[in-house]
C-alpha positions in Angstrom: -59.2 50.6 11.4 -56.7 51.5 14.2 -54.3 48.7 15.3 -52.5 51.2 17.5 -55.7 51.3 19.7 -55.1 47.8 20.9 -54.1 47.9 24.5 -53.1 44.5 25.8 -53.3 45.7 29.4 -57.0 46.1 29.0 -57.6 43.0 26.8 -55.6 40.6 29.0 -57.8 40.7 32.1 -60.9 40.6 29.9 -59.5 37.5 28.2 -58.7 35.9 31.5 -62.3 36.5 32.5 -63.4 34.8 29.3 -61.2 31.8 30.1 -62.6 31.5 33.6 -66.1 31.4 32.1 -65.2 28.8 29.5 -63.5 26.4 32.0 -66.9 25.5 33.5 -69.4 26.6 30.8 -68.1 24.4 28.0 -68.6 21.1 29.8 -71.8 22.3 31.4 -73.0 23.4 27.9 -72.5 19.8 26.7 -74.7 18.6 29.5 -77.3 21.2 28.8 -77.6 20.0 25.2 -77.6 16.4 26.2 -80.4 17.0 28.7 -82.4 19.0 26.2 -82.8 22.1 28.5 -81.0 24.7 26.3 -82.6 27.8 27.8 -81.7 26.9 31.4 -78.6 29.1 31.2 -80.6 32.1 30.1 -83.2 31.5 32.9 -80.6 31.1 35.7 -78.5 33.9 34.4 -81.5 36.2 34.3 -82.5 35.2 37.9 -78.9 35.9 39.1 -79.2 39.3 37.4 -82.5 39.9 39.1 -80.6 39.2 42.4 -78.1 41.9 41.5 -80.9 44.3 40.8 -82.6 43.6 44.1 -79.2 44.1 45.9 -78.8 47.5 44.2 -82.3 48.6 45.3 -81.3 47.7 48.8 -78.2 49.9 48.5 -75.9 46.9 48.8 -72.7 47.9 47.0 -70.0 45.6 48.4 -68.9 43.2 45.7 -69.1 40.0 47.8 -72.6 40.9 49.1 -73.9 41.6 45.5 -72.4 38.2 44.5 -74.1 36.6 47.5 -77.5 38.1 46.4 -77.0 36.9 42.9 -76.0 33.4 44.1 -78.9 33.2 46.5 -81.3 34.1 43.7 -79.7 31.6 41.3 -79.8 28.8 43.9 -83.5 29.5 44.6 -84.1 29.3 40.8 -82.2 26.0 40.7 -84.3 24.5 43.5 -87.5 25.7 41.7 -86.4 24.1 38.4 -85.5 20.9 40.2 -89.0 20.7 41.6 -90.7 21.6 38.3 -88.7 18.9 36.4 -89.7 16.3 39.0 -93.3 17.4 39.0 -93.9 18.2 35.3 -90.9 16.8 33.4 -92.7 16.7 30.0 -92.9 20.5 29.9 -89.6 21.4 31.6 -88.3 23.4 28.7 -91.4 25.5 28.6 -91.3 26.1 32.3 -87.7 27.2 32.0 -88.8 29.7 29.3 -91.5 31.1 31.5 -89.1 31.5 34.4 -86.7 33.4 32.1 -89.5 35.8 31.0 -90.7 36.3 34.5 -87.1 37.1 35.7 -86.5 39.4 32.7 -89.7 41.4 33.1 -89.3 41.5 36.9 -86.0 43.3 36.3 -87.7 45.8 34.0 -90.4 46.4 36.6 -87.9 46.9 39.4 -85.8 49.4 37.4 -88.8 51.2 35.9 -88.3 54.3 38.1 -84.5 54.2 38.3 -83.0 57.0 36.2 -80.1 54.8 35.3 -82.1 51.6 35.0 -81.7 51.2 31.3 -77.9 51.5 31.5 -77.8 49.1 34.4 -79.9 46.5 32.6 -77.8 46.8 29.5 -74.7 46.2 31.5 -76.2 43.1 33.0 -77.3 41.7 29.6 -74.3 42.7 27.4 -71.7 42.8 30.2 -68.7 45.0 30.6 -66.0 42.4 30.0 -63.5 44.9 28.6 -63.4 46.7 31.9 -62.8 43.7 34.1 -59.9 44.2 36.5 -57.5 41.7 37.9 -58.8 42.1 41.4 -62.2 41.1 40.2 -60.9 37.7 39.1 -59.6 36.2 42.3 -62.9 35.0 43.9 -64.3 33.8 40.5 -61.1 31.9 39.9 -61.4 30.1 43.2 -65.1 29.3 42.6 -64.3 28.2 39.1 -61.6 25.8 40.3 -64.0 24.1 42.8 -66.8 23.8 40.1 -64.4 22.4 37.5 -63.2 19.8 39.9 -66.8 18.8 40.7 -67.7 18.6 37.0 -64.8 16.4 36.0 -64.9 14.2 39.1 -68.6 13.5 39.2 -69.6 14.0 35.5 -72.8 11.8 35.0 -73.2 11.2 38.8 -74.3 14.7 39.7 -78.0 14.0 39.6 -80.8 16.5 38.9 -80.4 18.6 42.0 -76.6 18.5 41.9 -76.5 19.6 38.3 -78.9 22.5 38.8 -77.0 23.8 41.9 -73.6 23.5 40.3 -75.0 25.2 37.2 -76.5 28.0 39.3 -73.2 28.7 41.1 -71.3 28.7 37.8 -73.7 31.1 36.1 -73.7 33.4 39.2 -69.9 33.7 38.9 -69.9 34.4 35.2 -72.9 36.7 34.7 -71.4 39.7 36.5 -68.1 39.2 34.6 -69.4 38.9 31.1 -73.2 39.5 31.1 -76.2 37.3 30.3 -75.6 37.2 26.5 -72.1 35.9 26.8 -73.1 33.4 29.5 -75.6 31.8 27.0 -73.2 32.0 24.1 -70.3 30.4 26.1 -72.5 27.6 27.2 -74.3 26.7 24.0 -72.4 27.9 20.9 -69.1 25.9 21.3 -71.0 22.7 22.1 -73.3 23.2 19.1 -70.4 23.7 16.8 -68.6 20.4 17.7 -71.6 18.1 18.0 -70.8 16.2 14.8 -67.2 15.5 15.8 -65.8 12.4 17.4 -67.0 12.1 21.0 -63.4 12.1 22.5 -62.5 15.3 20.6 -65.6 17.4 21.2 -64.6 19.0 24.5 -61.2 20.1 23.2 -62.6 21.5 20.0 -65.3 23.3 22.0 -62.6 24.9 24.2 -60.7 26.0 21.1 -63.8 27.6 19.6 -64.4 29.4 22.9 -60.9 30.6 23.5 -60.5 31.8 19.9 -63.9 33.5 19.9 -63.0 35.5 23.0 -59.5 36.4 21.7 -60.7 37.4 18.2 -63.7 39.3 19.5 -61.7 41.3 22.0 -59.1 42.2 19.5 -61.6 43.3 16.8 -63.6 45.3 19.4 -60.6 47.3 20.3 -59.6 47.9 16.6 -63.1 49.0 15.5 -64.3 50.4 18.8 -67.3 48.1 18.9 -69.1 46.5 22.0 -66.9 43.7 23.1 -69.6 41.4 24.5 -71.8 41.5 21.4 -68.8 41.0 19.1 -67.5 38.0 21.0 -70.9 36.4 20.7 -70.7 36.8 16.9 -67.1 35.5 16.8 -68.1 32.5 18.8 -71.0 31.8 16.4 -69.0 32.2 13.3 -66.1 30.0 14.6 -68.6 27.3 15.7 -70.1 27.2 12.2 -66.7 26.9 10.7 -65.7 24.0 13.0 -69.0 22.3 12.4 -68.6 22.6 8.6 -65.1 21.1 8.9 -66.4 18.1 10.8 -67.8 14.8 9.5 -71.4 14.8 8.2 -74.1 14.1 10.7 -74.8 10.4 11.1 -71.3 9.4 10.0 -69.6 10.3 13.2 -70.9 7.3 15.0 -69.2 5.0 12.5 -65.8 6.3 13.6 -64.0 5.0 16.8 -64.0 7.3 19.8 
C-alpha cells in the first residue's frame, strides 16, 4: 500500500471524465431498465468501438475524425435497432445481443493480423481513463451538455428513434474516454442499486453511487497499482449493492409517497 503514489494531477482529469459520463448515463440507464433493453449499451458501445477500429485501419488518426467514425457507426446501429424493434419488438433484447456479438467478433476479425490488435482491443474494452488529459474533455463536455439538456427537457417524449439516436451519441462520447466496460457499468449499475428507493430520490442516489464509485476506484487503483477501469466497475457494483441493501424492501416502496 503506497498512499504517496496518489497523484491528484492524474486522478482529477480522469475523475472529470467519469463525471461527464455519469451526467448522461445515469438518466439514460434508468430509461434502459424501464424499457427492458439492458444490453443496448453494450451493443451500441461495441459498434462505436468497431467504428474506431475501422478508422484505425484506414489510417485515420485525428481525434475528431475518429470520433466521427465512432459516431457514424453508433448512429447506424441506432437506426438498425429502431427498425428491428419496430419490425420484431417481441425479440428486441435477443436482437440487441446478436448485434453486440457481431460487432465484438467483427472487431476481432479486423484486428486479427494487427500486431498490436490485442492491446488496442483491450484499451477499447477496459479503457484508459487514468490517462485522460484535460484537452480531451472539451468536445465531450460540449456534447454532454447538449445531450443532458435534451434528456431532461424531453424525458418521456423522446420516442423510439429519438431515444436510440441520443443514446448512440452519448455512448460514442463516452466509449473512447472510459471504455466499453465502464460505459455499461455507468449506465446499468447505479440504476440497479436504487430501484427500490422512492421514485423522487432514485436519480440523486444513482448519481451518488456513480460519483463515489469513480472516486474510490481511481484512488484505490493508484494506491495498489491496479487497472483503474476494472476497479471502478467493482466499486460501482459494491456501492450499488450497499445502497440497495439500505433501501426499503421490494414491494414496500410503492406504499410511500413520492
